[in-house]
C-alpha positions as CSV (number, residue, x, y, z in Angstrom):
1,X,-9.9,-13.1,23.1
2,X,-9.5,-11.3,20.1
3,X,-8.0,-12.9,17.0
4,X,-4.6,-11.7,17.6
5,X,-4.4,-13.1,20.9
6,X,-5.8,-16.3,19.9
7,X,-3.3,-16.7,17.0
8,X,-0.5,-15.6,19.3
9,X,-1.6,-18.5,21.6
10,X,-1.7,-21.0,18.6
11,X,1.3,-20.1,16.9
12,X,3.5,-17.7,18.9
13,X,6.0,-20.5,20.4
14,X,6.7,-21.6,16.8
15,X,7.5,-18.3,15.2
16,X,9.6,-17.4,18.4
17,X,11.7,-19.8,17.6
18,X,11.9,-18.6,13.8
19,X,12.2,-15.1,14.8
20,X,15.8,-14.7,13.4
21,X,14.5,-15.5,9.6
22,X,11.8,-13.1,9.9
23,X,14.0,-10.2,11.2
24,X,13.6,-8.2,8.1
25,X,10.0,-7.5,9.2
26,X,11.2,-5.5,12.3
27,X,12.3,-2.6,9.6
28,X,9.2,-3.1,8.0
29,X,6.8,-2.3,11.2
30,X,8.8,0.5,12.5
31,X,8.6,2.5,9.1
32,X,4.8,1.4,8.7
33,X,4.3,2.5,12.5
34,X,2.8,-1.0,13.5
35,X,3.6,-1.5,16.8
36,X,3.2,-4.8,17.3
37,X,6.0,-7.8,17.6
38,X,6.9,-9.8,15.0
39,X,5.5,-13.1,16.5
40,X,1.9,-11.6,16.5
41,X,2.2,-10.6,13.2
42,X,3.2,-13.7,11.7
43,X,0.9,-15.4,14.0
44,X,-2.2,-13.3,12.8
45,X,-1.0,-13.6,9.2
46,X,-1.1,-17.4,9.7
47,X,-4.5,-17.9,11.2
48,X,-6.2,-15.4,9.0
49,X,-4.5,-17.1,5.9
50,X,-5.8,-20.6,7.1
51,X,-9.2,-19.5,7.5
52,X,-9.5,-17.4,4.4
53,X,-7.9,-20.0,2.2
54,X,-10.3,-22.7,3.8
55,X,-13.4,-20.6,3.1
56,X,-12.2,-19.5,-0.3
57,X,-11.5,-23.2,-1.6
58,X,-14.7,-24.3,0.0
59,X,-16.4,-21.4,-2.2
60,X,-14.9,-22.3,-5.2
61,X,-15.8,-26.0,-4.8
62,X,-19.5,-25.0,-4.1
63,X,-19.3,-23.1,-7.3
64,X,-17.8,-25.9,-9.6
65,X,-20.6,-28.0,-7.9
66,X,-23.7,-25.6,-9.0
67,X,-22.2,-24.5,-12.4
68,X,-19.9,-27.6,-13.6
69,X,-21.5,-30.1,-11.9
70,X,-18.0,-31.1,-10.4
71,X,-17.3,-31.5,-6.8
72,X,-14.0,-33.0,-6.1
73,X,-14.0,-35.9,-3.7
74,X,-17.5,-35.5,-2.8
75,X,-18.5,-36.8,-6.0
76,X,-17.4,-40.2,-4.4
77,X,-19.4,-39.6,-1.3
78,X,-22.8,-38.6,-2.3
79,X,-25.0,-40.6,-4.3
80,X,-25.9,-37.4,-6.2
81,X,-22.7,-37.4,-7.8
82,X,-22.3,-40.9,-8.3
83,X,-20.8,-43.6,-6.0
84,X,-17.1,-44.8,-7.1
85,X,-14.1,-46.6,-6.3
86,X,-11.6,-45.0,-8.6
87,X,-8.7,-44.7,-6.7
88,X,-6.7,-42.6,-9.1
89,X,-9.3,-40.2,-9.4
90,X,-9.7,-40.0,-5.6
91,X,-6.0,-39.1,-5.2
92,X,-6.3,-36.6,-8.1
93,X,-9.2,-34.7,-6.5
94,X,-7.3,-34.9,-2.8
95,X,-3.9,-33.4,-4.4
96,X,-6.1,-30.6,-6.2
97,X,-8.0,-29.4,-3.3
98,X,-4.5,-29.5,-1.3
99,X,-3.1,-27.8,-3.9
100,X,-5.2,-24.9,-4.2
101,X,-5.5,-24.7,-0.5
102,X,-1.8,-24.3,0.0
103,X,-1.3,-22.2,-3.1
104,X,-4.1,-19.7,-1.5
105,X,-2.7,-20.1,1.8
106,X,0.6,-19.0,0.6
107,X,-0.7,-16.2,-1.5
108,X,-2.6,-14.6,1.5
109,X,0.5,-14.9,4.1
110,X,2.5,-13.4,1.7
111,X,0.2,-10.4,1.4
112,X,-0.1,-10.3,5.4
113,X,3.6,-9.9,5.8
114,X,4.1,-7.8,3.0
115,X,1.4,-5.3,4.3
116,X,3.7,-3.2,6.4
117,X,6.3,-2.8,3.6
118,X,3.6,-1.5,1.7
119,X,2.1,0.7,4.3
120,X,5.9,2.1,4.7
121,X,5.7,3.1,0.9
122,X,2.5,4.8,1.1
123,X,3.5,6.8,4.5
124,X,6.9,7.6,2.6
125,X,4.6,9.2,-0.2
126,X,2.6,11.4,2.0
127,X,6.0,12.6,3.7
128,X,7.4,13.6,0.5
129,X,4.1,15.2,-0.5
130,X,3.8,17.3,2.4
131,X,7.7,17.6,3.4
132,X,8.3,20.6,1.1
133,X,5.3,22.8,2.8
134,X,6.5,21.8,6.3
135,X,9.9,22.9,5.8
136,X,8.8,26.0,4.4
137,X,6.4,26.5,7.7
138,X,9.5,25.4,9.7
139,X,11.6,28.0,8.0
140,X,9.4,30.7,9.0
141,X,9.2,29.9,12.6
142,X,12.8,29.7,12.7
143,X,13.0,33.1,11.0
144,X,11.1,34.7,13.9
145,X,13.2,33.1,16.8
146,X,11.2,29.9,17.6
147,X,13.7,27.2,19.1
148,X,14.6,24.2,17.1
149,X,12.7,21.7,19.6
150,X,9.7,23.9,19.9
151,X,9.4,24.0,15.9
152,X,9.4,20.2,15.8
153,X,6.9,20.3,18.7
154,X,4.5,22.8,17.0
155,X,4.8,20.8,13.9
156,X,3.7,17.9,15.7
157,X,0.4,19.6,16.6
158,X,-0.2,20.7,13.2
159,X,-1.2,17.2,11.9
160,X,-4.2,18.6,10.3
161,X,-2.0,20.6,7.7
162,X,0.9,18.2,7.3
163,X,-0.3,14.8,7.7
164,X,2.5,12.1,8.0
165,X,5.6,14.9,8.6
166,X,3.7,16.0,12.0
167,X,3.3,12.1,13.0
168,X,7.1,11.8,12.4
169,X,7.8,15.1,14.5
170,X,5.8,13.4,17.0
171,X,8.4,10.6,17.6
172,X,11.3,13.5,18.2
173,X,8.4,14.8,20.9
174,X,7.9,11.4,22.4
175,X,11.7,10.7,22.5
176,X,12.7,14.0,24.3
177,X,9.9,14.3,27.0
178,X,9.2,10.7,27.7
179,X,12.2,8.9,27.1
180,X,14.5,11.6,28.1
181,X,16.8,11.6,24.9
182,X,18.0,15.3,24.1
183,X,16.8,16.7,20.9
184,X,20.1,15.7,18.7
185,X,19.6,12.2,20.2
186,X,15.7,12.2,19.0
187,X,16.9,13.8,15.4
188,X,19.1,10.6,15.1
189,X,16.3,8.1,16.3
190,X,14.0,10.0,13.7
191,X,16.6,9.6,10.8
192,X,16.9,5.9,11.6
193,X,13.5,4.8,11.2
194,X,11.6,7.2,8.9
195,X,10.8,5.5,5.5
196,X,11.4,8.8,3.6
197,X,14.8,9.5,2.4
198,X,14.2,13.4,1.9
199,X,13.2,13.9,5.4
200,X,16.3,11.7,6.5
201,X,18.5,13.9,4.6
202,X,17.0,17.0,5.6
203,X,17.3,15.8,9.4
204,X,20.8,14.8,9.0
205,X,21.6,18.0,7.7
206,X,20.2,19.7,10.1
207,X,22.0,17.8,13.0
208,X,25.3,18.4,11.1
209,X,24.5,22.3,10.7
210,X,23.6,22.1,14.5
211,X,26.7,20.7,15.6
212,X,28.8,22.6,13.6
213,X,27.6,25.9,14.9
214,X,25.6,26.9,12.1
215,X,22.5,28.7,12.2
216,X,19.4,26.7,12.0
217,X,17.1,29.3,10.4
218,X,19.6,29.8,7.5
219,X,19.4,26.0,7.0
220,X,15.7,25.9,7.2
221,X,15.7,29.0,4.5
222,X,18.0,27.1,2.2
223,X,16.2,23.9,2.5
224,X,12.7,25.4,1.9
225,X,13.7,26.8,-1.5
226,X,15.5,23.8,-2.6
227,X,12.3,21.6,-1.6
228,X,10.2,24.1,-3.5
229,X,12.3,24.2,-6.3
230,X,12.3,20.3,-6.2
231,X,8.4,20.1,-5.7
232,X,7.8,22.7,-8.8
233,X,9.8,20.1,-11.3
234,X,7.8,17.2,-9.9
235,X,4.6,19.0,-10.8
236,X,5.8,20.2,-14.2
237,X,6.6,16.4,-14.9
238,X,3.3,15.3,-13.7
239,X,1.6,17.8,-15.9
240,X,3.4,16.6,-18.7
241,X,2.6,12.9,-18.2
242,X,-1.1,13.9,-17.3
243,X,-1.3,15.4,-20.7
244,X,0.2,12.4,-22.5
245,X,-2.3,10.0,-20.4
246,X,-5.5,12.2,-21.6
247,X,-4.3,12.1,-25.2
248,X,-4.3,8.3,-24.9
249,X,-7.5,8.2,-23.1
250,X,-9.2,10.6,-25.7
251,X,-7.5,8.3,-28.5
252,X,-8.6,5.0,-26.8
253,X,-11.6,5.5,-25.0
254,X,-13.6,8.0,-26.9
255,X,-12.7,8.4,-30.7
256,X,-11.8,4.8,-31.1
257,X,-14.9,3.5,-29.3
258,X,-17.5,6.1,-31.1
259,X,-16.0,4.5,-34.6
260,X,-16.6,0.9,-33.5
261,X,-19.9,1.5,-32.1
262,X,-21.1,3.5,-35.4
263,X,-19.6,0.6,-37.7
264,X,-21.2,-2.3,-35.7
265,X,-24.6,-0.3,-35.6
266,X,-24.5,-0.2,-39.3
267,X,-23.5,-3.7,-39.6
268,X,-26.2,-4.6,-37.3
269,X,-28.7,-2.9,-39.8
270,X,-27.4,-5.0,-42.2
271,X,-27.6,-8.1,-40.0
272,X,-23.9,-8.8,-40.3
273,X,-23.3,-8.9,-36.7
274,X,-24.4,-9.8,-33.2
275,X,-25.4,-6.9,-30.9
276,X,-23.3,-8.6,-28.0
277,X,-20.2,-7.0,-29.1
278,X,-21.7,-3.6,-29.2
279,X,-23.1,-4.2,-25.7
280,X,-19.4,-5.6,-24.5
281,X,-18.0,-2.5,-25.5
282,X,-20.4,0.1,-24.2
283,X,-20.9,-1.9,-20.5
284,X,-17.4,-3.5,-20.5
285,X,-14.7,-2.1,-22.3
286,X,-15.5,1.9,-21.9
287,X,-16.4,1.8,-18.0
288,X,-13.3,-0.2,-17.3
289,X,-11.0,1.3,-19.5
290,X,-12.3,4.9,-17.7
291,X,-11.7,3.1,-14.3
292,X,-8.1,1.8,-15.1
293,X,-7.1,5.5,-16.1
294,X,-8.7,6.9,-12.9
295,X,-6.5,4.5,-11.2
296,X,-3.6,5.4,-12.8
297,X,-3.9,9.3,-12.8
298,X,-4.5,8.9,-9.1
299,X,-1.5,6.8,-8.5
300,X,0.8,8.9,-10.7
301,X,-0.7,12.0,-8.8
302,X,1.9,13.9,-6.3
303,X,0.8,13.6,-2.7
304,X,1.0,17.1,-2.1
305,X,-1.8,18.2,-5.0
306,X,-4.2,15.7,-3.9
């Protein structure tokens, strides 16, 4: 029995009764492509949060006992911490442990149930980053006479090049070939569950164009030019932002630290300061600052050029 099944056995019946209160998770799970029930997600989150919170609080108490010679509750039990009958102290210790356990559990539980939404945001970024190139490829396929459904089917097979966009196209193929939907119905289904508004707008436009008797190849060509122009603007804005970040980095983590290091080295020669400050700057401020700039740059980089 895995942990998910165990959690569902322990907490599944409770969350089935509370399912309407967590109905917002359905949309998050669909957009994240997590094919599990709400009850299983919440049960797994509860079990893992309980275990991790107890482990975390136990480790904190052990660290407090070793480093500060302070172990709540146990100091009234073991002679090493001194016996006592201080009832207010015992109650205060119990309240402290319960409070931090509940706080740790609440934070972990919240992180578990927010994970599908975060995953959906991550998929949205990947879809938007690859969508202009996928649309250009689709427009090329349409101009040589490939029918729209076969375009989506070939797109679903090109995951190596288009990533999450191909994953979305696989839903269209699955709805048509396994569930018996017609192509337009499958596109409607994809538009209702995709996390990307740009892809949703593209699909809805394709459906409208098809139902009105328009030429799909012409629509794809127009959308391709529009998407590439928007992509070009995104990259231009990113280059401007990257230039500003690089200037801040050079001033804050290159020029300023060199000036401070030289000044502190001179003061150390005159015995006017401690070398500890210099060590903190060299081994703490500069590496951590550089890491923060790397993470910031990575988070701002458009998905299409990563």
